[in-house]
N, C-alpha and C positions, 0 to 999 in steps of 0.2 A: 370497072372490073379488074384493071391491072392492080390497083392498089390493093384489093383484096387477095389476089394472087400472090402479090409481093409480101404481104403480112403473113400469109399462110405458109409460103416458102421460108421466109426468114425464121419464123417460129420452129418449122420442122428442122431446119439445119442447126439451129441453137439446142434444140431438144435432143438431136441425134448425138452431138459430140460427147455428153457425159454417158449416154446410154452404150455407146460404141467402145468405151474405155473398158468395159466389162470382159471384152473378148468374146470370141465366138460369133454366131450370127445374131443379128439384131433385125427386128421387124416390127414396125409400128406404123400407124397412120397419122401423120402429123395434123392433117386437116380434121380427123376425127377426134383427136385429142384436144386440138383448138377449139373445136365446136363444143365438145363436152365441158371443157373448162369455162367456155363462154356463156353457158347456160347458168353457171353460178355467180357470174359477174355482177348481174343486176342486183343481187342481194348482198354483195360485199359491201363493206364500209371501212373508212378510215385508210390506213396503211395497206391492209389487204387489197383494198380496191385500187389504190394507186399502183401497187406492184403488178396486180393482174393486168391492168390497163396496159402497163410499160411491157410486160412479157407477152401478152397476147396481141399487142399492137392495135389495141381498141380505143375508141374515143373515152374520155374520162367521164362524160356525161352518160348516164344510163339510157336516157331516152335517145341519144344519138347512136349508142352502141346497139340498142334495139333495132333502131333503123338500119344500122349498117349490117346486122345479122339478118334482118328480113331481106335487105337488097342481096345477100349473098345466096339465100334460099331461093329468091325470085329469079336471079340469074342462072341458077342451076337448072330450075324448072324451065325456064325459057329456052335453055340450050338443049333440052331434051334428056338431060341427066336424071336417071331414075333407077332406083333400086331394082335389080333384076333378081327373080328367083334363081337359086342355084339349079343346075340340072340334077336329076336324080342320081344316087350313087349305083354304081353297078352291083349286082348281087355278090355277096360274099362267096370266096370258092368253098366248096364243100371239102370238109376235113374227114378223112377216112377214120372209122371208129378204131 
C-alpha cells in the first residue's frame, strides 16, 4: 500500500508545480486525476504508453497495471473508504420583491 501512496503523492506533487505557476488559488485531486488517466492506460500504445507509465508511476505491463489498480481499489474498500453523499444544502434565503 505504501508504494501506491508514494506513487499518488509523487504524481500529485509533480502535477501541482505547473498548475501553481498560474497564480491564484489552485485546487485539484491528484488521486482522482491519476485514477482517471490510469483508466486510459490499458488502451495506450507505443510512446504514449511508455510516457503514461512513467508519469503515472504504473507498471508498463497492462495486466500488471490492471492488477495494481485493482489492489488500490480493494485497499480503499477494505479500509472503509466510501463515497458519502453530501449533506443537503440549506434553503436559499428569501429575496424581498
